[in-house]
MIDOSE-1310 file (N, C-alpha, C; in nm, 2 decimals, decimal comma, always signed):
residues 172
xxxx	+11,74/+5,75/-5,62/+11,74/+5,86/-5,77/+11,60/+5,96/-5,69; +11,63/+6,08/-5,61/+11,48/+6,17/-5,65/+11,39/+6,19/-5,72; +11,29/+6,17/-5,75/+11,20/+6,19/-5,88/+11,13/+6,33/-5,86; +11,23/+6,42/-5,89/+11,19/+6,58/-5,90/+11,19/+6,66/-5,97
xxxx	+11,10/+6,72/-6,03/+11,09/+6,78/-6,16/+11,09/+6,94/-6,13; +11,18/+7,03/-6,21/+11,17/+7,16/-6,17/+11,16/+7,22/-6,27; +11,00/+7,30/-6,23/+10,91/+7,37/-6,34/+10,88/+7,53/-6,27; +10,95/+7,62/-6,41/+10,95/+7,74/-6,34/+11,06/+7,78/-6,26
xxxx	+11,14/+7,69/-6,22/+11,27/+7,74/-6,11/+11,19/+7,66/-5,98; +11,06/+7,60/-6,01/+11,04/+7,57/-5,84/+11,03/+7,41/-5,85; +11,13/+7,35/-5,74/+11,08/+7,23/-5,76/+10,96/+7,16/-5,73; +10,91/+7,02/-5,81/+10,78/+6,96/-5,76/+10,83/+6,84/-5,81
xxxx	+10,78/+6,76/-5,71/+10,80/+6,62/-5,72/+10,68/+6,53/-5,80; +10,75/+6,43/-5,88/+10,67/+6,37/-5,98/+10,61/+6,27/-5,92; +10,45/+6,25/-5,92/+10,38/+6,18/-5,92/+10,34/+6,07/-6,00; +10,36/+5,95/-5,95/+10,35/+5,82/-6,07/+10,23/+5,78/-6,00
xxxx	+10,22/+5,66/-6,06/+10,06/+5,62/-6,02/+10,11/+5,42/-6,03; +10,08/+5,35/-5,96/+10,09/+5,20/-6,00/+10,04/+5,19/-6,13; +10,11/+5,11/-6,22/+10,12/+5,06/-6,34/+10,21/+4,92/-6,36; +10,16/+4,82/-6,45/+10,22/+4,74/-6,52/+10,24/+4,71/-6,60
xxxx	+10,31/+4,69/-6,65/+10,31/+4,62/-6,77/+10,29/+4,44/-6,82; +10,17/+4,39/-6,92/+10,12/+4,29/-6,95/+10,26/+4,16/-6,91; +10,23/+4,03/-6,87/+10,32/+3,92/-6,88/+10,23/+3,84/-6,96; +10,25/+3,72/-6,98/+10,17/+3,58/-7,07/+10,09/+3,54/-6,93
xxxx	+10,10/+3,55/-6,80/+10,05/+3,50/-6,70/+9,93/+3,59/-6,65; +9,92/+3,69/-6,76/+9,77/+3,76/-6,75/+9,69/+3,76/-6,77; +9,71/+3,62/-6,86/+9,58/+3,55/-7,00/+9,47/+3,54/-6,87; +9,35/+3,53/-6,95/+9,21/+3,46/-6,88/+9,22/+3,30/-6,93
xxxx	+9,16/+3,26/-6,90/+9,07/+3,15/-6,85/+9,11/+3,10/-7,02; +9,02/+3,17/-7,13/+9,04/+3,15/-7,27/+9,14/+3,17/-7,33; +9,28/+3,26/-7,30/+9,41/+3,27/-7,30/+9,41/+3,37/-7,39; +9,31/+3,47/-7,39/+9,32/+3,65/-7,45/+9,39/+3,72/-7,27
xxxx	+9,42/+3,82/-7,34/+9,49/+3,94/-7,24/+9,36/+3,97/-7,16; +9,40/+3,98/-7,01/+9,32/+4,02/-6,94/+9,35/+4,17/-6,83; +9,36/+4,23/-6,92/+9,42/+4,36/-6,81/+9,38/+4,37/-6,66; +9,29/+4,31/-6,63/+9,22/+4,33/-6,50/+9,35/+4,23/-6,39
xxxx	+9,42/+4,11/-6,44/+9,50/+4,03/-6,37/+9,57/+4,14/-6,39; +9,64/+4,22/-6,50/+9,78/+4,32/-6,45/+9,76/+4,38/-6,35; +9,61/+4,45/-6,35/+9,63/+4,52/-6,27/+9,61/+4,51/-6,13; +9,56/+4,39/-6,05/+9,54/+4,33/-5,95/+9,71/+4,31/-5,93
xxxx	+9,76/+4,25/-6,00/+9,93/+4,22/-5,99/+9,99/+4,33/-5,93; +9,98/+4,45/-6,03/+10,03/+4,54/-6,00/+9,99/+4,60/-5,89; +9,89/+4,57/-5,80/+9,89/+4,61/-5,67/+9,96/+4,53/-5,53; +9,94/+4,42/-5,58/+9,98/+4,39/-5,52/+10,16/+4,34/-5,51
xxxx	+10,21/+4,41/-5,61/+10,33/+4,39/-5,62/+10,41/+4,48/-5,59; +10,34/+4,59/-5,61/+10,39/+4,72/-5,54/+10,37/+4,79/-5,41; +10,22/+4,72/-5,37/+10,19/+4,78/-5,27/+10,11/+4,67/-5,14; +10,16/+4,55/-5,23/+10,07/+4,42/-5,10/+9,91/+4,43/-5,09
xxxx	+9,84/+4,44/-5,17/+9,73/+4,47/-5,19/+9,68/+4,35/-5,26; +9,60/+4,24/-5,19/+9,56/+4,16/-5,27/+9,47/+4,03/-5,20; +9,42/+3,90/-5,24/+9,39/+3,85/-5,13/+9,51/+3,74/-5,08; +9,60/+3,76/-5,09/+9,66/+3,69/-5,00/+9,70/+3,70/-4,84
xxxx	+9,78/+3,53/-4,83/+9,79/+3,56/-4,68/+9,86/+3,67/-4,62; +9,94/+3,72/-4,64/+10,06/+3,85/-4,64/+10,04/+3,95/-4,72; +9,93/+3,96/-4,78/+9,89/+4,12/-4,78/+9,83/+4,22/-4,66; +9,85/+4,33/-4,70/+9,85/+4,44/-4,61/+9,65/+4,43/-4,60
xxxx	+9,63/+4,43/-4,69/+9,47/+4,47/-4,76/+9,40/+4,40/-4,87; +9,31/+4,41/-4,91/+9,24/+4,40/-5,03/+9,16/+4,48/-5,09; +9,12/+4,47/-5,22/+9,05/+4,53/-5,28/+8,92/+4,48/-5,30; +8,84/+4,62/-5,26/+8,69/+4,60/-5,23/+8,60/+4,62/-5,32
xxxx	+8,68/+4,68/-5,40/+8,58/+4,72/-5,53/+8,68/+4,79/-5,66; +8,65/+4,75/-5,76/+8,77/+4,81/-5,89/+8,66/+4,81/-6,00; +8,71/+4,84/-6,12/+8,62/+4,91/-6,22/+8,77/+4,96/-6,31; +8,72/+4,90/-6,46/+8,78/+4,93/-6,55/+8,77/+5,07/-6,59
xxxx	+8,79/+5,17/-6,60/+8,83/+5,33/-6,63/+8,82/+5,39/-6,78; +8,91/+5,31/-6,85/+8,94/+5,38/-6,99/+9,05/+5,32/-7,02; +9,06/+5,29/-7,12/+9,18/+5,23/-7,25/+9,24/+5,35/-7,32; +9,34/+5,38/-7,36/+9,42/+5,44/-7,49/+9,55/+5,39/-7,50
xxxx	+9,63/+5,43/-7,60/+9,75/+5,36/-7,65/+9,86/+5,43/-7,68; +9,96/+5,36/-7,66/+10,08/+5,45/-7,62/+10,18/+5,43/-7,73; +10,18/+5,54/-7,83/+10,22/+5,52/-7,95/+10,36/+5,54/-7,95; +10,41/+5,55/-7,84/+10,56/+5,57/-7,82/+10,65/+5,42/-7,83
xxxx	+10,56/+5,34/-7,71/+10,59/+5,20/-7,69/+10,53/+5,13/-7,79; +10,44/+5,16/-7,82/+10,37/+5,09/-7,93/+10,24/+4,95/-7,81; +10,21/+5,00/-7,73/+10,15/+4,93/-7,66/+9,99/+4,96/-7,59; +9,91/+4,89/-7,55/+9,76/+4,92/-7,52/+9,78/+4,96/-7,33
xxxx	+9,76/+5,05/-7,31/+9,74/+5,10/-7,20/+9,56/+5,07/-7,09; +9,54/+5,05/-7,03/+9,40/+4,98/-6,99/+9,42/+5,08/-6,85; +9,31/+5,15/-6,80/+9,34/+5,24/-6,62/+9,18/+5,17/-6,59; +9,22/+5,18/-6,44/+9,12/+5,10/-6,38/+9,16/+5,19/-6,23
xxxx	+9,00/+5,15/-6,17/+9,05/+5,24/-6,04/+9,00/+5,12/-5,93; +9,09/+5,14/-5,79/+9,06/+5,07/-5,72/+9,00/+5,09/-5,61; +8,93/+5,05/-5,54/+8,86/+5,08/-5,37/+8,95/+4,99/-5,28; +9,02/+5,04/-5,16/+9,12/+4,92/-5,06/+9,03/+4,95/-4,95
xxxx	+9,03/+4,79/-4,87/+8,97/+4,81/-4,74/+9,12/+4,85/-4,64; +9,20/+4,94/-4,64/+9,34/+4,97/-4,59/+9,31/+5,12/-4,56; +9,35/+5,15/-4,46/+9,35/+5,34/-4,43/+9,47/+5,37/-4,46; +9,52/+5,54/-4,51/+9,63/+5,54/-4,56/+9,80/+5,51/-4,39
xxxx	+9,68/+5,49/-4,27/+9,81/+5,44/-4,20/+9,86/+5,32/-4,21; +9,78/+5,21/-4,24/+9,84/+5,11/-4,28/+9,90/+5,08/-4,43; +9,84/+5,14/-4,51/+9,94/+5,15/-4,68/+10,09/+5,21/-4,61; +10,07/+5,30/-4,54/+10,21/+5,37/-4,50/+10,31/+5,24/-4,43
xxxx	+10,22/+5,17/-4,31/+10,33/+5,10/-4,26/+10,34/+4,95/-4,32; +10,27/+4,92/-4,40/+10,27/+4,80/-4,48/+10,35/+4,81/-4,60; +10,41/+4,94/-4,60/+10,45/+4,97/-4,82/+10,55/+4,86/-4,80; +10,69/+4,86/-4,70/+10,83/+4,82/-4,73/+10,73/+4,62/-4,79
xxxx	+10,69/+4,58/-4,75/+10,68/+4,44/-4,75/+10,63/+4,41/-4,86; +10,59/+4,47/-4,98/+10,56/+4,42/-5,07/+10,65/+4,41/-5,18; +10,64/+4,27/-5,26/+10,76/+4,25/-5,33/+10,86/+4,38/-5,41; +10,78/+4,43/-5,48/+10,83/+4,59/-5,56/+10,88/+4,69/-5,51
xxxx	+10,83/+4,71/-5,37/+10,86/+4,85/-5,28/+10,93/+4,92/-5,31; +11,01/+4,92/-5,38/+11,15/+4,98/-5,42/+11,07/+5,04/-5,56; +10,96/+5,01/-5,62/+10,93/+5,08/-5,73/+10,83/+5,21/-5,67; +10,80/+5,25/-5,53/+10,73/+5,30/-5,48/+10,80/+5,40/-5,34
xxxx	+10,88/+5,53/-5,41/+10,90/+5,64/-5,31/+10,87/+5,69/-5,15; +10,76/+5,74/-5,19/+10,65/+5,78/-5,11/+10,56/+5,83/-5,15; +10,47/+5,80/-5,06/+10,34/+5,82/-5,10/+10,26/+5,94/-5,04; +10,16/+6,01/-5,11/+10,10/+6,13/-5,10/+9,97/+6,11/-5,11
xxxx	+9,89/+6,14/-4,96/+9,80/+6,07/-4,99/+9,67/+6,23/-5,04; +9,63/+6,21/-5,12/+9,52/+6,31/-5,15/+9,39/+6,28/-5,17; +9,29/+6,38/-5,09/+9,15/+6,36/-5,10/+9,11/+6,31/-5,24; +9,06/+6,27/-5,25/+9,00/+6,18/-5,43/+8,84/+6,30/-5,43
xxxx	+8,85/+6,43/-5,47/+8,73/+6,45/-5,48/+8,73/+6,59/-5,58; +8,68/+6,60/-5,65/+8,70/+6,76/-5,73/+8,69/+6,84/-5,69; +8,63/+6,83/-5,54/+8,61/+6,99/-5,47/+8,75/+7,00/-5,42; +8,82/+6,88/-5,43/+9,00/+6,91/-5,38/+9,08/+6,98/-5,45
xxxx	+9,12/+7,07/-5,49/+9,15/+7,17/-5,50/+9,31/+7,11/-5,57; +9,37/+7,01/-5,49/+9,46/+6,94/-5,56/+9,45/+6,81/-5,64; +9,38/+6,79/-5,67/+9,36/+6,72/-5,79/+9,26/+6,79/-5,86; +9,23/+6,89/-5,91/+9,20/+7,03/-6,01/+9,34/+7,02/-6,04
xxxx	+9,41/+7,08/-5,94/+9,51/+7,19/-6,01/+9,66/+7,06/-6,08; +9,63/+6,89/-6,02/+9,71/+6,82/-6,07/+9,65/+6,78/-6,19; +9,52/+6,81/-6,26/+9,48/+6,72/-6,37/+9,50/+6,89/-6,48; +9,52/+7,03/-6,38/+9,51/+7,12/-6,47/+9,68/+7,17/-6,49
xxxx	+9,77/+7,07/-6,45/+9,96/+7,11/-6,45/+9,95/+7,29/-6,37; +9,87/+7,24/-6,28/+9,91/+7,39/-6,20/+9,92/+7,35/-6,04; +9,93/+7,25/-5,98/+9,98/+7,24/-5,88/+10,10/+7,26/-5,82; +10,14/+7,38/-5,72/+10,27/+7,43/-5,70/+10,34/+7,31/-5,66
xxxx	+10,33/+7,21/-5,59/+10,45/+7,08/-5,55/+10,42/+6,99/-5,61; +10,36/+6,93/-5,70/+10,32/+6,81/-5,73/+10,30/+6,83/-5,87; +10,37/+6,68/-5,95/+10,38/+6,72/-6,08/+10,32/+6,59/-6,15; +10,17/+6,57/-6,25/+10,23/+6,41/-6,28/+10,30/+6,42/-6,35
xxxx	+10,41/+6,27/-6,33/+10,50/+6,23/-6,43/+10,49/+6,15/-6,55; +10,41/+6,18/-6,59/+10,37/+6,14/-6,73/+10,21/+6,17/-6,81; +10,22/+6,15/-6,93/+10,15/+6,15/-6,98/+10,01/+6,02/-6,96; +10,04/+5,91/-6,88/+10,04/+5,79/-6,88/+9,92/+5,84/-6,75
xxxx	+10,05/+5,87/-6,64/+9,96/+5,93/-6,49/+9,86/+6,02/-6,52; +9,82/+6,14/-6,59/+9,74/+6,22/-6,65/+9,63/+6,16/-6,69; +9,59/+6,06/-6,78/+9,52/+5,98/-6,85/+9,45/+5,90/-6,73; +9,55/+5,81/-6,63/+9,47/+5,75/-6,57/+9,40/+5,83/-6,46
xxxx	+9,44/+5,96/-6,47/+9,40/+6,03/-6,31/+9,29/+6,10/-6,38; +9,24/+6,15/-6,53/+9,15/+6,17/-6,57/+9,02/+6,11/-6,59; +9,05/+5,95/-6,61/+8,99/+5,86/-6,65/+8,94/+5,82/-6,52; +8,98/+5,78/-6,38/+8,89/+5,77/-6,26/+8,84/+5,87/-6,21
xxxx	+8,86/+6,05/-6,25/+8,75/+6,08/-6,22/+8,66/+6,12/-6,31; +8,68/+6,11/-6,46/+8,54/+6,07/-6,50/+8,43/+5,96/-6,47; +8,50/+5,86/-6,44/+8,44/+5,72/-6,36/+8,35/+5,76/-6,25; +8,40/+5,80/-6,17/+8,38/+5,87/-6,06/+8,29/+5,96/-6,02
xxxx	+8,31/+6,08/-6,12/+8,22/+6,17/-6,09/+8,14/+6,24/-6,18; +8,22/+6,19/-6,31/+8,13/+6,21/-6,43/+8,18/+6,33/-6,47; +8,15/+6,32/-6,64/+8,21/+6,46/-6,73/+8,13/+6,56/-6,70; +8,06/+6,59/-6,69/+7,97/+6,71/-6,66/+8,04/+6,81/-6,54
xxxx	+8,03/+6,71/-6,41/+8,07/+6,73/-6,31/+8,26/+6,82/-6,30; +8,34/+6,74/-6,35/+8,49/+6,73/-6,40/+8,50/+6,84/-6,43; +8,44/+6,88/-6,53/+8,40/+6,98/-6,66/+8,37/+7,11/-6,57; +8,27/+7,15/-6,51/+8,28/+7,28/-6,39/+8,36/+7,29/-6,30
xxxx	+8,42/+7,18/-6,21/+8,55/+7,21/-6,12/+8,66/+7,24/-6,24; +8,71/+7,21/-6,33/+8,80/+7,20/-6,35/+8,85/+7,35/-6,42; +8,68/+7,39/-6,45/+8,66/+7,59/-6,49/+8,63/+7,64/-6,40; +8,64/+7,63/-6,19/+8,63/+7,70/-6,13/+8,79/+7,78/-6,10
xxxx	+8,81/+7,84/-6,03/+8,89/+7,91/-5,94/+8,96/+7,77/-5,86; +9,11/+7,81/-5,91/+9,12/+7,68/-5,73/+9,17/+7,76/-5,63; +9,09/+7,63/-5,54/+9,11/+7,65/-5,37/+9,24/+7,68/-5,35; +9,28/+7,62/-5,18/+9,46/+7,66/-5,13/+9,43/+7,52/-5,12
xxxx	+9,60/+7,51/-5,16/+9,66/+7,42/-5,14/+9,78/+7,41/-5,03; +9,79/+7,33/-4,92/+9,85/+7,30/-4,85/+10,03/+7,26/-4,82; +10,14/+7,35/-4,83/+10,23/+7,33/-4,82/+10,31/+7,22/-4,74; +10,26/+7,20/-4,61/+10,31/+7,15/-4,51/+10,32/+6,96/-4,56
xxxx	+10,23/+6,94/-4,66/+10,17/+6,80/-4,68/+10,33/+6,78/-4,75; +10,39/+6,88/-4,86/+10,47/+6,82/-4,91/+10,64/+6,88/-4,87; +10,67/+6,87/-4,80/+10,76/+6,95/-4,73/+10,86/+6,80/-4,65; +10,94/+6,80/-4,70/+11,06/+6,69/-4,61/+11,17/+6,69/-4,61
């Protein structure tokens, strides 16, 4: 199934995030829920990123960036940011080796920087070729930006005019 949304008569690809529901095995040593375990499991199952011997790469740094409650599904949502030790070519080449690689249709690589018009356009719902697929994706991107760049910097960039977005990267 192609994940494409049509907005104002123009098709835009829906951008999903790596996300995972919690399972009993995601509890910590004390028996309480451990959202970091769910985050790590999602990266392993969907992208083959872990410390295992068959992994294509590892997380070099991660951090909890936010929390919200999904009132539709009555579930807590924990947001994390992860820095990986693989480049885009390695990630793309190893994508099919992940246990749940079927959950990832295609990867789009966007420079994670508030000076990048694409990041700002996604947050403002103004990207001409991509659209965040859910309020969850929007919240997780926003939390990651706040964590990495700070509120005042993000506020300032969200209020600036958008720069150029190259169409070539999104046609296939």
